[in-house]
C-alpha positions as CSV (number, residue, x, y, z in Angstrom):
1,M,56.3,78.4,140.9
2,A,58.4,75.5,140.4
3,A,61.6,75.7,138.3
4,D,61.7,74.6,134.7
5,L,63.9,71.5,134.6
6,R,63.9,71.1,130.8
7,A,67.3,70.6,129.4
8,R,68.7,69.6,125.9
9,L,70.9,67.0,124.5
10,G,71.8,67.9,121.1
11,H,68.4,68.5,119.4
12,V,66.5,66.5,121.9
13,E,64.7,68.2,124.7
14,L,64.5,66.2,128.0
15,P,62.1,66.8,130.9
16,S,65.0,67.0,133.4
17,P,68.9,67.3,133.5
18,I,69.0,64.1,135.5
19,L,70.0,60.9,134.0
20,T,71.2,57.5,135.4
21,A,74.9,56.9,134.8
22,A,76.0,54.1,132.7
23,G,76.6,50.8,134.7
24,C,74.5,51.7,137.7
25,A,71.0,51.1,136.6
26,G,71.3,48.3,134.3
27,T,69.1,49.1,131.3
28,G,66.4,50.7,133.6
29,R,64.3,47.6,134.2
30,E,65.7,47.3,137.8
31,L,64.4,50.9,138.7
32,A,60.8,50.6,137.3
33,Q,59.4,49.4,140.8
34,Y,60.8,52.5,142.3
35,I,60.4,55.4,139.9
36,D,58.8,56.2,136.6
37,V,61.6,55.9,134.1
38,A,59.8,58.1,131.6
39,K,59.9,61.2,134.2
40,I,63.7,61.4,134.6
41,G,65.8,62.9,131.7
42,A,67.0,59.7,130.2
43,V,68.2,56.2,131.1
44,V,71.8,55.7,130.2
45,T,72.3,51.9,129.9
46,K,75.0,49.9,130.9
47,S,77.8,49.6,128.3
48,I,76.7,47.2,125.3
49,M,79.2,45.2,123.3
50,L,78.8,43.2,120.0
51,D,78.8,39.9,121.8
52,P,77.6,38.7,125.2
53,R,80.2,39.0,128.0
54,A,80.3,37.4,131.3
55,G,82.5,39.9,133.0
56,R,85.1,39.5,135.6
57,P,84.8,36.9,138.5
58,S,83.5,37.8,142.0
59,P,84.1,39.6,144.3
60,R,83.7,42.5,142.0
61,T,83.0,45.4,144.3
62,A,84.2,46.7,147.5
63,E,83.1,49.6,149.7
64,T,85.5,52.2,150.8
65,A,85.1,55.0,153.2
66,G,84.3,57.4,150.3
67,G,82.4,55.3,147.8
68,L,82.5,52.1,146.0
69,L,85.5,50.3,144.0
70,S,84.2,48.1,141.4
71,S,85.6,45.6,138.7
72,V,82.4,44.3,136.7
73,G,84.4,43.9,133.5
74,L,81.6,45.2,131.1
75,Q,79.3,42.4,131.8
76,G,76.3,42.3,129.2
77,P,74.0,40.5,126.9
78,G,75.5,41.7,123.6
79,I,73.7,44.0,121.0
80,D,71.2,41.5,119.6
81,A,69.6,40.7,123.2
82,F,69.7,44.3,123.9
83,L,67.7,45.4,121.0
84,Q,65.2,42.7,121.4
85,R,64.8,42.8,125.0
86,D,66.1,45.8,126.7
87,L,65.7,48.7,124.3
88,A,62.2,47.4,123.5
89,W,61.2,47.6,127.2
90,L,62.6,51.0,127.7
91,L,60.7,52.5,124.8
92,S,57.5,50.7,125.9
93,R,57.7,52.7,129.2
94,G,58.2,55.9,127.5
95,A,61.9,56.3,128.6
96,R,64.6,58.2,126.6
97,A,67.4,55.9,126.0
98,V,70.9,56.8,125.7
99,V,72.8,53.7,124.9
100,S,76.5,53.2,126.2
101,I,78.8,51.0,123.8
102,A,82.1,49.7,124.4
103,G,84.3,47.8,122.0
104,S,88.1,46.7,121.4
105,S,88.7,48.7,118.3
106,P,87.1,51.8,116.5
107,G,85.5,49.3,113.9
108,E,83.7,47.5,116.8
109,Y,82.1,50.9,118.0
110,A,81.2,51.8,114.5
111,E,79.3,48.5,114.0
112,L,77.5,49.2,117.3
113,A,76.7,52.7,116.0
114,V,75.1,51.2,112.9
115,R,73.1,48.7,114.7
116,L,71.7,51.4,117.1
117,S,71.0,53.6,114.1
118,D,69.0,51.0,112.5
119,A,66.8,50.7,115.6
120,A,64.1,53.3,116.4
121,G,63.9,55.2,119.5
122,V,67.7,55.6,120.5
123,T,68.0,59.1,122.0
124,A,71.7,59.3,122.0
125,I,75.1,57.1,121.9
126,E,77.6,57.3,124.7
127,L,81.0,56.0,123.9
128,N,82.4,54.3,126.8
129,L,86.4,55.1,126.0
130,S,87.9,53.6,129.1
131,C,87.9,50.1,127.9
132,P,90.7,48.1,127.0
133,N,92.1,48.9,123.6
134,V,93.1,45.4,122.1
135,E,94.8,46.8,119.1
136,G,96.8,49.1,121.5
137,R,98.0,46.3,123.7
138,G,95.6,47.0,126.6
139,R,95.7,50.9,126.8
140,D,92.4,52.8,127.1
141,F,91.1,54.9,124.2
142,A,90.4,57.6,126.6
143,S,94.0,58.1,127.7
144,E,95.2,59.1,124.2
145,P,93.6,62.1,122.4
146,D,94.3,60.4,119.1
147,A,92.9,57.1,120.0
148,A,89.7,58.8,121.5
149,A,89.2,60.9,118.4
150,Q,89.6,57.7,116.1
151,V,86.8,56.1,117.9
152,V,84.5,59.1,117.7
153,E,85.2,59.7,114.2
154,S,84.3,56.3,113.4
155,V,81.2,56.4,115.1
156,R,80.1,59.7,114.0
157,A,80.6,58.5,110.2
158,A,78.5,55.3,111.1
159,A,75.7,56.6,113.4
160,R,72.7,58.3,112.0
161,Y,73.0,62.2,111.7
162,D,70.2,62.9,114.0
163,I,71.6,60.8,116.9
164,P,73.9,62.7,119.3
165,V,77.4,61.2,119.9
166,I,78.6,61.5,123.5
167,A,82.2,60.8,124.4
168,K,82.7,59.7,128.0
169,L,86.1,60.8,129.4
170,A,88.5,59.2,132.0
171,P,90.0,61.4,134.9
172,D,93.2,59.6,135.0
173,V,94.8,61.4,131.9
174,A,97.6,64.0,131.6
175,D,94.9,66.6,130.5
176,I,91.4,66.0,130.0
177,V,90.9,69.0,128.2
178,T,93.2,67.9,125.3
179,V,91.2,64.7,125.2
180,A,87.9,66.8,125.2
181,R,89.2,68.9,122.4
182,A,90.2,65.9,120.1
183,C,86.8,64.3,120.7
184,T,84.8,67.5,119.8
185,A,86.9,68.0,116.9
186,A,86.3,64.5,115.6
187,G,82.5,64.9,115.9
188,A,81.3,64.4,119.3
189,D,78.2,66.3,120.2
190,A,78.7,66.2,123.9
191,L,81.0,65.1,126.6
192,S,80.6,62.8,129.6
193,M,82.7,63.2,132.6
194,I,84.0,61.7,134.5
195,N,84.2,57.9,134.5
196,T,85.5,56.1,137.6
197,V,88.9,56.8,139.1
198,P,91.3,53.9,139.3
199,G,91.9,52.5,142.7
200,M,92.6,49.4,144.7
201,V,91.6,48.0,148.2
202,I,93.6,45.3,150.2
203,D,91.6,43.1,152.6
204,T,93.7,43.1,155.9
205,T,92.3,39.8,156.7
206,T,93.0,37.9,153.6
207,M,95.9,40.1,152.8
208,R,94.9,39.9,149.3
209,P,93.3,42.6,146.9
210,A,89.6,42.7,147.9
211,L,88.4,42.4,144.2
212,A,89.1,39.2,142.1
213,G,90.5,41.4,139.3
214,G,92.8,43.3,141.6
215,A,92.2,46.9,140.7
216,G,88.9,48.5,139.9
217,G,87.2,51.9,139.4
218,L,86.2,54.2,142.6
219,S,83.0,55.9,142.3
220,G,81.0,58.0,144.9
221,P,81.2,60.9,147.0
222,A,85.1,60.8,146.9
223,I,85.4,61.6,143.3
224,R,83.0,64.6,143.2
225,P,85.7,67.2,143.5
226,I,87.7,65.6,140.9
227,A,84.6,65.6,138.6
228,V,83.9,69.2,139.4
229,R,87.4,70.3,138.4
230,S,87.3,68.4,135.2
231,I,83.8,69.7,134.3
232,W,85.0,73.4,135.2
233,R,88.2,73.2,133.2
234,T,86.5,71.7,130.0
235,R,83.6,74.3,130.4
236,Q,86.2,77.1,130.4
237,A,87.9,75.7,127.2
238,L,84.8,74.4,125.4
239,P,81.9,76.7,126.7
240,E,79.5,75.7,123.8
241,V,80.0,72.0,124.2
242,P,77.2,70.1,126.3
243,I,78.6,68.3,129.4
244,I,77.1,65.5,131.2
245,G,78.6,65.7,134.9
246,I,78.9,62.6,136.6
247,G,80.8,61.8,140.1
248,G,79.5,61.2,143.5
249,V,76.1,62.9,143.1
250,R,73.7,62.1,146.0
251,T,71.6,65.1,146.5
252,G,70.0,67.9,144.5
253,R,72.6,70.1,145.9
254,D,75.4,68.0,144.6
255,A,73.7,68.2,141.1
256,L,73.7,71.8,141.4
257,E,77.1,71.9,142.0
258,L,78.2,70.1,138.8
259,I,75.8,72.3,136.8
260,L,77.2,75.6,138.3
261,A,80.6,74.2,137.2
262,G,79.3,73.7,133.8
263,A,77.3,70.7,133.4
264,T,74.4,70.7,131.0
265,L,73.1,67.4,132.4
266,V,74.0,65.3,135.5
267,G,74.4,61.6,135.7
268,V,73.5,59.7,139.0
269,G,75.4,56.5,139.6
270,T,76.6,54.7,142.8
271,V,74.0,56.0,144.9
272,I,71.4,54.0,143.1
273,F,72.8,50.9,144.7
274,H,71.4,51.8,148.1
275,D,68.6,54.2,147.0
276,P,67.1,53.0,143.9
277,S,64.7,55.8,143.8
278,A,67.6,58.3,143.9
279,C,67.1,59.8,140.5
280,A,63.6,60.9,141.2
281,R,64.5,62.1,144.6
282,I,67.5,64.1,143.3
283,Q,65.4,65.5,140.6
284,R,63.0,67.1,143.1
285,E,65.6,68.3,145.3
286,L,67.4,70.1,142.3
287,E,63.9,71.8,141.7
288,D,63.8,72.7,145.3
289,E,67.3,74.1,145.3
290,L,66.5,76.3,142.2
291,T,63.2,77.4,143.8
292,A,64.8,78.5,147.1
293,R,67.2,80.6,145.0
294,N,64.4,82.2,142.8
295,I,65.8,80.7,139.7
296,D,63.1,80.1,137.0
297,R,65.0,77.6,134.8
298,V,68.0,75.2,135.3
299,T,69.4,76.4,132.0
300,D,70.0,79.8,133.8
301,V,72.7,78.5,136.1
302,T,74.6,76.2,133.7
303,G,78.2,77.3,134.2
304,L,77.1,80.3,136.4
305,A,80.1,79.7,138.6
306,H,82.4,80.9,136.0
307,Q,80.8,84.4,136.0
308,P,82.9,87.2,137.8
309,T,80.1,87.9,140.3
310,A,77.5,85.6,141.7
311,P,73.7,86.9,141.2
312,A,72.2,88.3,144.4
313,L,69.9,86.1,146.4
314,R,66.5,87.4,147.5
315,R,66.7,85.2,150.7
316,P,69.2,83.1,152.5
317,I,69.7,79.5,151.5
318,P,69.4,76.9,154.5
């Protein structure tokens, strides 16, 4: 009998814990020829801002031995075009839409939350807290607990009460648990972790940075152990808070690892660029991993690695 993959995000029941990660699947339209976007847990959109944004100049990406370095710069159509075109398309396909938003001030985040609350069909709002804080002279909101909490509080006050608010956290902070506590105290219904890890690549032919913007964010398999540790520590400190685990997930077994560490849901990102059917494949593989271990429901293994003794298995796992 197949394992039950149903999971929850706030009051919303999802058919699967597998989501796209923000920025890696556009707004879902690009994946439609490869998978049924209604059958995965949800599509997390690229980060939407109030106004259209061209993003950074090319080259924006550079491959590394363990993943991908990117510096896209929050390119996007702005909230008006997103609501008219992209959200409408997602809903027409039966997909659940988790909308990532970004802003340069808490007020901008709040305004976006109001606009999304007025639109039907938004499953949740994810706050990309790792974008430049103009009011803070270029600092990221995610780097300071008080700044992150201020954004969360502004959005929670502005968003419709029945739309879960998710705070997306960055790994390059002194203590991610401190930021997580501040966000949940300010009203975040869930946490998403981790965002990309800052890095740089030098092109030894041109002897210049490989990215036009200089530094970028590293994603892919290289950061999965960082994600696992971040999820583990946050689950220990805040066991009742739902976590969307993100970072280097390529297979169902990778997804299971994040779930065992404490993730309720799992975001799939960089692998989509070379395997656009990855979300559907990883969903099947996760089901197979659970079935092989005689586990009936994915919810039964969330945070299971924190238990002092692991459950006995009825047969060996290949």
